[in-house]
PyMOL commands that place a pseudoatom at each C-alpha (Angstrom):
pseudoatom trace, name=CA, resn=UNK, resi=1, chain=A, elem=C, hetatm=0, pos=[53.322, 14.144, 39.096]
pseudoatom trace, name=CA, resn=UNK, resi=2, chain=A, elem=C, hetatm=0, pos=[55.515, 11.547, 40.812]
pseudoatom trace, name=CA, resn=UNK, resi=3, chain=A, elem=C, hetatm=0, pos=[53.551, 8.474, 41.844]
pseudoatom trace, name=CA, resn=UNK, resi=4, chain=A, elem=C, hetatm=0, pos=[54.486, 6.045, 44.598]
pseudoatom trace, name=CA, resn=UNK, resi=5, chain=A, elem=C, hetatm=0, pos=[53.080, 2.666, 45.540]
pseudoatom trace, name=CA, resn=UNK, resi=6, chain=A, elem=C, hetatm=0, pos=[53.358, 2.762, 49.312]
pseudoatom trace, name=CA, resn=UNK, resi=7, chain=A, elem=C, hetatm=0, pos=[51.839, 1.783, 52.647]
pseudoatom trace, name=CA, resn=UNK, resi=8, chain=A, elem=C, hetatm=0, pos=[49.342, 3.836, 54.630]
pseudoatom trace, name=CA, resn=UNK, resi=9, chain=A, elem=C, hetatm=0, pos=[48.908, 2.899, 58.268]
pseudoatom trace, name=CA, resn=UNK, resi=10, chain=A, elem=C, hetatm=0, pos=[45.575, 2.052, 59.770]
pseudoatom trace, name=CA, resn=UNK, resi=11, chain=A, elem=C, hetatm=0, pos=[44.428, 0.006, 62.715]
pseudoatom trace, name=CA, resn=UNK, resi=12, chain=A, elem=C, hetatm=0, pos=[44.501, 0.697, 66.419]
pseudoatom trace, name=CA, resn=UNK, resi=13, chain=A, elem=C, hetatm=0, pos=[47.416, 1.528, 68.655]
pseudoatom trace, name=CA, resn=UNK, resi=14, chain=A, elem=C, hetatm=0, pos=[49.896, -1.387, 68.755]
pseudoatom trace, name=CA, resn=UNK, resi=15, chain=A, elem=C, hetatm=0, pos=[47.732, -3.243, 66.170]
pseudoatom trace, name=CA, resn=UNK, resi=16, chain=A, elem=C, hetatm=0, pos=[48.996, -1.994, 62.795]
pseudoatom trace, name=CA, resn=UNK, resi=17, chain=A, elem=C, hetatm=0, pos=[47.228, -2.649, 59.529]
pseudoatom trace, name=CA, resn=UNK, resi=18, chain=A, elem=C, hetatm=0, pos=[48.454, -1.192, 56.266]
pseudoatom trace, name=CA, resn=UNK, resi=19, chain=A, elem=C, hetatm=0, pos=[46.768, -0.496, 52.963]
pseudoatom trace, name=CA, resn=UNK, resi=20, chain=A, elem=C, hetatm=0, pos=[48.925, -0.594, 49.858]
pseudoatom trace, name=CA, resn=UNK, resi=21, chain=A, elem=C, hetatm=0, pos=[47.989, 2.480, 47.839]
pseudoatom trace, name=CA, resn=UNK, resi=22, chain=A, elem=C, hetatm=0, pos=[49.076, 4.500, 44.836]
pseudoatom trace, name=CA, resn=UNK, resi=23, chain=A, elem=C, hetatm=0, pos=[49.601, 8.105, 45.900]
pseudoatom trace, name=CA, resn=UNK, resi=24, chain=A, elem=C, hetatm=0, pos=[51.273, 11.302, 44.824]
pseudoatom trace, name=CA, resn=UNK, resi=25, chain=A, elem=C, hetatm=0, pos=[54.748, 11.384, 46.376]
pseudoatom trace, name=CA, resn=UNK, resi=26, chain=A, elem=C, hetatm=0, pos=[53.991, 14.795, 47.931]
pseudoatom trace, name=CA, resn=UNK, resi=27, chain=A, elem=C, hetatm=0, pos=[50.834, 13.596, 49.719]
pseudoatom trace, name=CA, resn=UNK, resi=28, chain=A, elem=C, hetatm=0, pos=[51.034, 12.739, 53.455]
pseudoatom trace, name=CA, resn=UNK, resi=29, chain=A, elem=C, hetatm=0, pos=[51.619, 9.124, 54.464]
pseudoatom trace, name=CA, resn=UNK, resi=30, chain=A, elem=C, hetatm=0, pos=[48.058, 8.524, 55.666]
pseudoatom trace, name=CA, resn=UNK, resi=31, chain=A, elem=C, hetatm=0, pos=[46.522, 11.243, 53.519]
pseudoatom trace, name=CA, resn=UNK, resi=32, chain=A, elem=C, hetatm=0, pos=[45.152, 11.509, 50.030]
pseudoatom trace, name=CA, resn=UNK, resi=33, chain=A, elem=C, hetatm=0, pos=[45.705, 8.595, 47.673]
pseudoatom trace, name=CA, resn=UNK, resi=34, chain=A, elem=C, hetatm=0, pos=[44.636, 7.737, 44.144]
pseudoatom trace, name=CA, resn=UNK, resi=35, chain=A, elem=C, hetatm=0, pos=[43.773, 4.046, 44.389]
pseudoatom trace, name=CA, resn=UNK, resi=36, chain=A, elem=C, hetatm=0, pos=[43.982, 1.177, 46.861]
pseudoatom trace, name=CA, resn=UNK, resi=37, chain=A, elem=C, hetatm=0, pos=[45.817, -1.799, 45.345]
pseudoatom trace, name=CA, resn=UNK, resi=38, chain=A, elem=C, hetatm=0, pos=[46.223, -4.136, 48.311]
pseudoatom trace, name=CA, resn=UNK, resi=39, chain=A, elem=C, hetatm=0, pos=[46.620, -4.647, 52.041]
pseudoatom trace, name=CA, resn=UNK, resi=40, chain=A, elem=C, hetatm=0, pos=[49.281, -5.807, 54.499]
pseudoatom trace, name=CA, resn=UNK, resi=41, chain=A, elem=C, hetatm=0, pos=[48.559, -7.190, 57.963]
pseudoatom trace, name=CA, resn=UNK, resi=42, chain=A, elem=C, hetatm=0, pos=[51.832, -7.602, 59.921]
pseudoatom trace, name=CA, resn=UNK, resi=43, chain=A, elem=C, hetatm=0, pos=[49.966, -9.169, 62.861]
pseudoatom trace, name=CA, resn=UNK, resi=44, chain=A, elem=C, hetatm=0, pos=[49.308, -12.348, 60.857]
pseudoatom trace, name=CA, resn=UNK, resi=45, chain=A, elem=C, hetatm=0, pos=[51.944, -15.121, 60.742]
pseudoatom trace, name=CA, resn=UNK, resi=46, chain=A, elem=C, hetatm=0, pos=[54.548, -14.834, 58.003]
pseudoatom trace, name=CA, resn=UNK, resi=47, chain=A, elem=C, hetatm=0, pos=[53.352, -18.001, 56.258]
pseudoatom trace, name=CA, resn=UNK, resi=48, chain=A, elem=C, hetatm=0, pos=[49.701, -16.849, 56.153]
pseudoatom trace, name=CA, resn=UNK, resi=49, chain=A, elem=C, hetatm=0, pos=[48.649, -16.092, 52.536]
pseudoatom trace, name=CA, resn=UNK, resi=50, chain=A, elem=C, hetatm=0, pos=[46.308, -13.329, 53.791]
pseudoatom trace, name=CA, resn=UNK, resi=51, chain=A, elem=C, hetatm=0, pos=[49.235, -11.395, 55.304]
pseudoatom trace, name=CA, resn=UNK, resi=52, chain=A, elem=C, hetatm=0, pos=[49.808, -9.568, 52.001]
pseudoatom trace, name=CA, resn=UNK, resi=53, chain=A, elem=C, hetatm=0, pos=[46.907, -9.133, 49.601]
pseudoatom trace, name=CA, resn=UNK, resi=54, chain=A, elem=C, hetatm=0, pos=[47.652, -7.599, 46.194]
pseudoatom trace, name=CA, resn=UNK, resi=55, chain=A, elem=C, hetatm=0, pos=[45.377, -6.806, 43.271]
pseudoatom trace, name=CA, resn=UNK, resi=56, chain=A, elem=C, hetatm=0, pos=[47.942, -7.826, 40.658]
pseudoatom trace, name=CA, resn=UNK, resi=57, chain=A, elem=C, hetatm=0, pos=[46.192, -6.309, 37.619]
pseudoatom trace, name=CA, resn=UNK, resi=58, chain=A, elem=C, hetatm=0, pos=[45.991, -2.886, 39.261]
pseudoatom trace, name=CA, resn=UNK, resi=59, chain=A, elem=C, hetatm=0, pos=[49.606, -3.058, 40.450]
pseudoatom trace, name=CA, resn=UNK, resi=60, chain=A, elem=C, hetatm=0, pos=[50.861, -4.006, 36.991]
pseudoatom trace, name=CA, resn=UNK, resi=61, chain=A, elem=C, hetatm=0, pos=[48.850, -1.186, 35.430]
pseudoatom trace, name=CA, resn=UNK, resi=62, chain=A, elem=C, hetatm=0, pos=[50.306, 1.394, 37.829]
pseudoatom trace, name=CA, resn=UNK, resi=63, chain=A, elem=C, hetatm=0, pos=[53.840, 0.075, 37.361]
pseudoatom trace, name=CA, resn=UNK, resi=64, chain=A, elem=C, hetatm=0, pos=[53.339, 0.425, 33.590]
pseudoatom trace, name=CA, resn=UNK, resi=65, chain=A, elem=C, hetatm=0, pos=[52.230, 4.037, 34.154]
pseudoatom trace, name=CA, resn=UNK, resi=66, chain=A, elem=C, hetatm=0, pos=[55.487, 4.749, 35.991]
pseudoatom trace, name=CA, resn=UNK, resi=67, chain=A, elem=C, hetatm=0, pos=[54.566, 4.463, 39.668]
pseudoatom trace, name=CA, resn=UNK, resi=68, chain=A, elem=C, hetatm=0, pos=[57.609, 3.716, 41.835]
pseudoatom trace, name=CA, resn=UNK, resi=69, chain=A, elem=C, hetatm=0, pos=[57.180, 1.240, 44.717]
pseudoatom trace, name=CA, resn=UNK, resi=70, chain=A, elem=C, hetatm=0, pos=[58.789, 1.984, 48.075]
pseudoatom trace, name=CA, resn=UNK, resi=71, chain=A, elem=C, hetatm=0, pos=[61.324, -0.461, 49.533]
pseudoatom trace, name=CA, resn=UNK, resi=72, chain=A, elem=C, hetatm=0, pos=[58.813, -2.410, 51.643]
pseudoatom trace, name=CA, resn=UNK, resi=73, chain=A, elem=C, hetatm=0, pos=[56.230, -2.608, 48.850]
pseudoatom trace, name=CA, resn=UNK, resi=74, chain=A, elem=C, hetatm=0, pos=[58.966, -3.693, 46.422]
pseudoatom trace, name=CA, resn=UNK, resi=75, chain=A, elem=C, hetatm=0, pos=[59.647, -6.646, 48.766]
pseudoatom trace, name=CA, resn=UNK, resi=76, chain=A, elem=C, hetatm=0, pos=[55.976, -7.659, 48.503]
pseudoatom trace, name=CA, resn=UNK, resi=77, chain=A, elem=C, hetatm=0, pos=[55.975, -7.258, 44.715]
pseudoatom trace, name=CA, resn=UNK, resi=78, chain=A, elem=C, hetatm=0, pos=[59.157, -9.311, 44.426]
pseudoatom trace, name=CA, resn=UNK, resi=79, chain=A, elem=C, hetatm=0, pos=[57.630, -12.101, 46.533]
pseudoatom trace, name=CA, resn=UNK, resi=80, chain=A, elem=C, hetatm=0, pos=[54.549, -12.040, 44.295]
pseudoatom trace, name=CA, resn=UNK, resi=81, chain=A, elem=C, hetatm=0, pos=[56.693, -12.061, 41.144]
pseudoatom trace, name=CA, resn=UNK, resi=82, chain=A, elem=C, hetatm=0, pos=[55.478, -8.678, 39.880]
pseudoatom trace, name=CA, resn=UNK, resi=83, chain=A, elem=C, hetatm=0, pos=[58.768, -6.767, 40.126]
pseudoatom trace, name=CA, resn=UNK, resi=84, chain=A, elem=C, hetatm=0, pos=[62.433, -7.586, 40.580]
pseudoatom trace, name=CA, resn=UNK, resi=85, chain=A, elem=C, hetatm=0, pos=[64.135, -6.302, 43.714]
pseudoatom trace, name=CA, resn=UNK, resi=86, chain=A, elem=C, hetatm=0, pos=[67.880, -5.828, 43.265]
pseudoatom trace, name=CA, resn=UNK, resi=87, chain=A, elem=C, hetatm=0, pos=[70.000, -7.541, 45.893]
pseudoatom trace, name=CA, resn=UNK, resi=88, chain=A, elem=C, hetatm=0, pos=[71.845, -5.205, 48.183]
pseudoatom trace, name=CA, resn=UNK, resi=89, chain=A, elem=C, hetatm=0, pos=[75.468, -5.767, 49.070]
pseudoatom trace, name=CA, resn=UNK, resi=90, chain=A, elem=C, hetatm=0, pos=[77.391, -3.433, 51.342]
pseudoatom trace, name=CA, resn=UNK, resi=91, chain=A, elem=C, hetatm=0, pos=[80.468, -5.253, 52.663]
pseudoatom trace, name=CA, resn=UNK, resi=92, chain=A, elem=C, hetatm=0, pos=[81.602, -2.115, 54.511]
pseudoatom trace, name=CA, resn=UNK, resi=93, chain=A, elem=C, hetatm=0, pos=[78.458, -2.003, 56.663]
pseudoatom trace, name=CA, resn=UNK, resi=94, chain=A, elem=C, hetatm=0, pos=[79.781, -4.558, 59.159]
pseudoatom trace, name=CA, resn=UNK, resi=95, chain=A, elem=C, hetatm=0, pos=[83.205, -2.923, 59.311]
pseudoatom trace, name=CA, resn=UNK, resi=96, chain=A, elem=C, hetatm=0, pos=[83.853, -0.952, 62.531]
pseudoatom trace, name=CA, resn=UNK, resi=97, chain=A, elem=C, hetatm=0, pos=[84.129, 2.820, 62.366]
pseudoatom trace, name=CA, resn=UNK, resi=98, chain=A, elem=C, hetatm=0, pos=[87.371, 4.767, 62.670]
pseudoatom trace, name=CA, resn=UNK, resi=99, chain=A, elem=C, hetatm=0, pos=[86.988, 5.446, 66.409]
pseudoatom trace, name=CA, resn=UNK, resi=100, chain=A, elem=C, hetatm=0, pos=[86.336, 1.767, 67.128]
pseudoatom trace, name=CA, resn=UNK, resi=101, chain=A, elem=C, hetatm=0, pos=[89.412, 0.805, 65.090]
pseudoatom trace, name=CA, resn=UNK, resi=102, chain=A, elem=C, hetatm=0, pos=[91.515, 3.310, 67.075]
pseudoatom trace, name=CA, resn=UNK, resi=103, chain=A, elem=C, hetatm=0, pos=[90.234, 1.920, 70.382]
pseudoatom trace, name=CA, resn=UNK, resi=104, chain=A, elem=C, hetatm=0, pos=[90.952, -1.664, 69.271]
pseudoatom trace, name=CA, resn=UNK, resi=105, chain=A, elem=C, hetatm=0, pos=[94.483, -0.716, 68.199]
pseudoatom trace, name=CA, resn=UNK, resi=106, chain=A, elem=C, hetatm=0, pos=[95.106, 1.044, 71.522]
pseudoatom trace, name=CA, resn=UNK, resi=107, chain=A, elem=C, hetatm=0, pos=[93.742, -1.960, 73.423]
pseudoatom trace, name=CA, resn=UNK, resi=108, chain=A, elem=C, hetatm=0, pos=[95.969, -4.349, 71.442]
pseudoatom trace, name=CA, resn=UNK, resi=109, chain=A, elem=C, hetatm=0, pos=[98.995, -2.116, 72.017]
pseudoatom trace, name=CA, resn=UNK, resi=110, chain=A, elem=C, hetatm=0, pos=[98.268, -1.957, 75.753]
pseudoatom trace, name=CA, resn=UNK, resi=111, chain=A, elem=C, hetatm=0, pos=[97.854, -5.758, 75.893]
pseudoatom trace, name=CA, resn=UNK, resi=112, chain=A, elem=C, hetatm=0, pos=[101.128, -6.205, 73.980]
pseudoatom trace, name=CA, resn=UNK, resi=113, chain=A, elem=C, hetatm=0, pos=[102.949, -3.932, 76.401]
pseudoatom trace, name=CA, resn=UNK, resi=114, chain=A, elem=C, hetatm=0, pos=[101.547, -5.882, 79.372]
pseudoatom trace, name=CA, resn=UNK, resi=115, chain=A, elem=C, hetatm=0, pos=[102.711, -9.178, 77.792]
pseudoatom trace, name=CA, resn=UNK, resi=116, chain=A, elem=C, hetatm=0, pos=[106.249, -7.915, 77.243]
pseudoatom trace, name=CA, resn=UNK, resi=117, chain=A, elem=C, hetatm=0, pos=[106.460, -6.532, 80.809]
pseudoatom trace, name=CA, resn=UNK, resi=118, chain=A, elem=C, hetatm=0, pos=[105.883, -10.000, 82.315]
for i in range(1, 118): cmd.bond("trace and resi %d" % i, "trace and resi %d" % (i + 1))
show_as sticks, trace
zoom trace
């Protein structure tokens, strides 16, 4: 059984509130879970300590049992010092695609031809 530490959405429309739960990876997002280990309220200011509430003992126990946190929960655990989040580095992400490169080359060629014609 693959376990995940993830968010389940609650709250009203346009007023999200998330519980941080341990659940089977095959269970629905807002469905069955094993244990609640915290809460996340994105409506609170970022510097508010009550924005993310974690029960650290429970989280550490589940991590020791092999539960895998999702990306967002791993951010919370890293901020709390419970888990290390590897830094991501993708230098090719900001690079334009092949079509954009072709258009830029065509535009530069057209501008060069216009310069030489004058």
